N, C-alpha and C positions, 0 to 999 in steps of 0.2 A: 436801428431794427436788428432785432437778434434772429439767429437762425435756430431752429429747434430740429435736431436730428432724432430719428426713430428707426427701429427695426435694424440696427447696425449689427452686423456680425462682430464677434470678438476679435477675429484676425484682422478686421479693418481699422480697430482702434490704433494699432501700433504704427502704421505708416501715416494716419491722419495726425495723431498726436505729436508726430516728429515736428509738424509745421506750427504748432501753437506755441506761444509763448509761456513761460512759467507763471506769469500773473493769470493768464487765462486757464491754464489747468487747475490753479488753486480754486478757481470759481466754479469748478464743476462738482455736482452733488450726484451721489448714486444712491438709488433706493432698490433693494432687493426684496422680492417676495417669491418664494419657492423658486420654480423654475423660471419665472418671468423677471425680466429686468427692464428698468426703465431708466434712460440716461437723460439728464438735462444739462445742457452745455451752456452756461451763462456767459456773458461778457464776450460773446464771439460775434465780431462785428463783420459786415460784408467787405469793408475796406481792409480787413486783416487776412483775409484769405484770397489767394490768387487762384483763379479757376485752372490755370495751367498746372498748378501743384496736385489738385485733387483729381483731375481727369485721369481716368484708367484706374483708379483704385476701386475697392470693393465696398466703400461706404455706400448705404442706401439711405437717401435723404428725402425729407419733404419740407419744402420751404414755403411758408404761409404768406410771406409779403410780396414784393412786386415781382419776385420771379413766378411765383405760383406754379401750380401744375407740374411739379417736378417731384416725381416719385419712381425712381429708377436707379439702377446700379450706375454709378457716375461714368463708367467707362461706355455707357450706351445713352447717356441722357441727351435730350435736345431741349434747350432753353428757348421756348416759343417767343416768350416776350422779350427776352434778352436779345434774340436776333432781330425782333421787330424794331425795338428802340434803336439798334445799329443802323439797320437797313433804311428804315424810314427817315433817319436823320441824313443819312448820306444821299438818299435820293431827292432830298430838298435842295441839293446844290445843282446848279445849272451846269457847272463844269465838273469834269473828272468825277463821275459818280461811282461809288463804290459797289462792286458786285455783291450779291448776297452771299453770306458765309456758306461754303459748301454747295454752291451753284455755279458750275464753271462755264455752262453753255451760253447763258444770257444774263444780262443785268435784269433785276426785277425788284420790286417792292413787297416785303413780306405783309404789309396791311392789305394787300389785294385779297378780295373775298374768295377767289379761285385758288390763291396760294394757301390760304388758310384751310381751304377744304381738303388740300393735298397733304400739308405738312402738319396739321393739328393731329396730335396722337390721341385726342379725346374723341375723335370722329366715331360715330357708329355706323356700323355698315348698312348701307341701304340695299336691302334684299332685292328690290326691283331693279335697281342699276346693276347690282351683281348678277342677276339673272340675264340681263341683256348682254352684258360682257360674256357670261359663260356660253350664251347662245350663240354670239359671234364667233366663238372658238368652236363649239361641238354641237349646236342645235340645229334642227331642220324643220322647214314648214313645207308640207307636201300636200297636194291635191290629188286624189285617186279618182278616176273615172272607169266605170264599166257599163259599156253601151249595152251589153247583154242583159245584164241585171237591172238597168236603169238606176245606178247607184253612183252617187257623188259624195265622196269622204274627203273630210278634212282632218289633218293630223299635225300636231306638234310633237316633236320626238326628240329625246335626249338619250344617247347610248353611251354606256360607261362599261368599263371592265367590272367584273365581279369585286375585285379589289377595291372598287370606289362606290359599291352599291349604296352604301349608306347616303351618300350625297344625294341619290335620286329619291330616297325616302325623305330626306331633308326637303327637297323641292316640293314633293306631293304634301308634305305637312304644312308648308308656308303658303303654297297656293290654295290648299283645301280641296283640290279636284285632281282628277287624273289616276293613273295606276301605274304601278312598277310591274314589268314583265320580263320574265327570264326566257331568252331564247335558247341557251344551252348552258353548259357549266361555265363558260367563260365570259358570257356578256349578258347584260340586262339593260332594260330601256324604260325611261319614263314616257308615258305616251297619254296624251290628251286628245279626245276625239269628239266628245260631246260638244255640239255647236253651242248650246246654252251657256255651258260652263266656260267655254273659250271666249265667248262674247263677253261674259261678265268678269271673269277673272284674268284672262290672259291678254286679250288684244288692247285693253286700255293701257297695260304697262308698255308695250312696244309702240303704242302711239305717243305716250308721255316721254319715254326715252328711247329715242331712236337708235337703231343698229348702226354701228360706226365702220363696218366692214361692207363688202359688196354684197353681202346677205340682205342688206336692205332692200335690195330689189327683189329678192326672193320673198321677203315678207310683204312688200308693196303689191306684188302679183297675188300672193295669197290672200291679202285683205280685199283687193278688188274682186277676186273670185268669190270670196266668202259673201260679199255685199251682193254680188250677182246672183248667188244661190238663194238669197232672200227675196228676190223679186217675186210678186204675185202675178205680173202681167204677162209672163212668158212660160212655156212649157219646160220641162226637165231637160228634154232633149235639146231644145233651143239654148238654154242655160249651158249645157255641156259643150255645145259647139262653139259658143262665145268664148267660154273660158278656155277651150283648147286653142281658139285663134290667139287669145290673149298670151298664153304661155309660149306659143311659138314666135310671137312678136317680141316678147322678153328675152328669149334665147338669142334672138338675132341682134339685139342691142349691144351685147358683149360689154356692158358696163363694170368698170373694176374699181370704182370708188364711190363711197357713200356720199350723197350730196350734202351731208351734215358738214363736210369739211370745206364746202364752198369752193373758194378759188386758192385755198391754201395748198401748196404744193411742197412735198417732203424734201425736195431738193434746194429749197430756197426759203426754209423757216427762219424768221427774223426776231420772233419773240416767243419765249415758253408760255407766254399768257395765251397766245393762240391755241396752244395745246390743252391748257387747263379749263379753258372755256367749253371744251368739247368732250375730253377724256377725263371722266371722274375717278376718284381713288376706288370707288366701289366697282365701277366697271372694269378698271384695270385688274382688281383683285379677281373678279370673275372670269375675266379672259385668261389670266395667268393659271387660274384653277385648271382650266382647259389646255392651254397651250405651253405655258412656261414650266421649266424644269430646274430644280436644285439638285446638283449632283456633285460627282467627285470625278477628277480627270487626272490621269497620269501625265505628267510633264518629262519625266526621266525615270529609269528603273527603279530608283528609291526616292521618287519625290511625287507625291499625291497632293493635289490643291483642290479647293472648293471652287465651284463654277456655277454660273447661271447661264441658261440658253435657251433659245427659242428659234423655231423656224417657221416661215410663214410662205405660202406658195403665192398668194395674192395679197393686195392691199399693203404695199411697202410703206405707205405713210403711218400704219400701225407700228411696224417695227421701228421706223426713226422716231416716232413720238415717244414711244417707250424708251428708247435709248437716252433722251433728253429728260424725260421726267425721273428716270432711276439713275441718272449720272453714270451712264455707262461709257466709258472713254473709248473702247474699241469700236471699230468701223462695222456697219452693216455690210455683210458680203452676200453677193448674188451668185449662186451655183447655176451656171449656164445648163450644164448637163442634165441636171434633175428640175431646173426652172422653179426654183425657191429662194427666199431671202433668209439669211441666218445671222443671229447675233449671239456672241458668246463672250462672257466677262470672267476672268480670274483675279481682277484687280481688287486688292484689299479695300481700296477707298470705295468702289462701288458695292463691293459685298457688304461693307459696314453700313452703308448708306440704306441698302435694301432690308437689312436686319432691322433697322430703325423704322423704316417707312411701312413695313407690314406688321409692326408690334404695337400693340395699344398700351395705355397706361396701366392697365391690370395685368400686364406681361402676357396677355394671350395675343395670338396673331389673328389676322383678319380671314384666313381660309376657313372653309367649311368643311371640305372633304379630307381625303387622305393626304391632300397637299399640305394640310396643316400639320399632321404627323412628319411628313418629309420635311417640311420647313424647319420643325422644331429640332430635328435631329441635325440637320444641316447647320443650324445657327449654334446649337450647343456645342458640337464637335469643333466648330470653328473657333469659338470662344474659348475652349478648353486646350486644344492643340496648335491653333494657328495664331491667336492674338498675341500681339507683344507684350500685353500687360503681365505675362507670366514672368518676363525677365526681371520684374521689379519685386517678384516674390522669391526668386531664387529657385524656381522649380520648373524651369524650361524643359520640356520633353526633349528627348534626343531625336534626331532625324529618323532613326529605326523605329523607335517607339511610336513617333507620330505616324509613321507610315503604315506600321502594323495595325494600329487602332482605327485608322481611317478605312484600310482595306476591309477589316472585320465589319465596320458600320456599312460600307458599300454592299457587301456580300449579303449582309442581314436584310438590307432593304430589298435586294433583288430577289433573295429567297422568299421574302414575304409576299412580294407580288406574284411569284410563280406559284407558291402554295395556295394563294387565293384563287388564281386562275385555273388550277388543276383540280 
């Protein structure tokens, strides 16, 4: 079974050809036509190439045989079926099972349908699940009652900075209803108030894909109030009175965890599969769109590093689940003074994993708003200035150059946000 290489940059040929025997190099034919170059490499067998040799090089490959689905720069590639063959074989053994490659927290089998849903880079973003995750982060369901005017209003609202207003228009386009409202020069909101549109286009999404944070109870109260308002056997004032009592009852319950999690406790998670069955990749992308942050942090006067961080006031189970899914080795910290949970990572291993996790086979990332732009800058600057693969090409940037470039990048992103908001 031969490998067929395509779209290989010319500078990638030198390090790769170093590992080929003279016999293999003789069997190669080159056909040139104008500016296009097609290279066919014959007599190159899988057992002649060691994965460890080509990892980190710039060759861009596409393998048609049993590896399949590999079209990526080799320093970022994930061999889905290769991992599957290793892990499924090891998990068949009753004793000493081998943990999944790159998954330190739990032992697992890559053939599991929930694992495939998370690690398969061919996944298409499910907008409805994404919307639920985004709502868990930034969305609100509200019921407004005006006794003087005999008005009962239901609203679904998502507020963003002007910097991210295009994401609100994206939501409007996907849902096909609602409107985008500008409150001032800094804020805009997507608002849906039409009950018919809400019943037909919005509520079915949250009924099918439940919220994973304590906002589940807000939606539950909202849905019950919505159904109450449709009753024909009682007057509007009676409806408003019943809804008001319902709201007060819900406020006194003080529920802090969505029932979707069942008996699962973040303090004693025993299997990552328990998380995968609940928290989908699309939901996590939406939640990260609202709450996650890709940024640069100073570790010393002349040292700046790439970092990922998130804070969450309620629902610690969300933070702990993200820690395991994204392979973040640092601990979740609880800030007593401000009453919130925080996780931050500057680990190269975690950052490399996240760059792969949120990147699809077509090299696009899964984010829909300005988080996509921020993620791309974060990823590209890491690959250029922080990745160890530079050492193999002899162009490792100096500490001063790396620091200055990353500082400029950080300032550029900050200025972009400020200019959009002013």
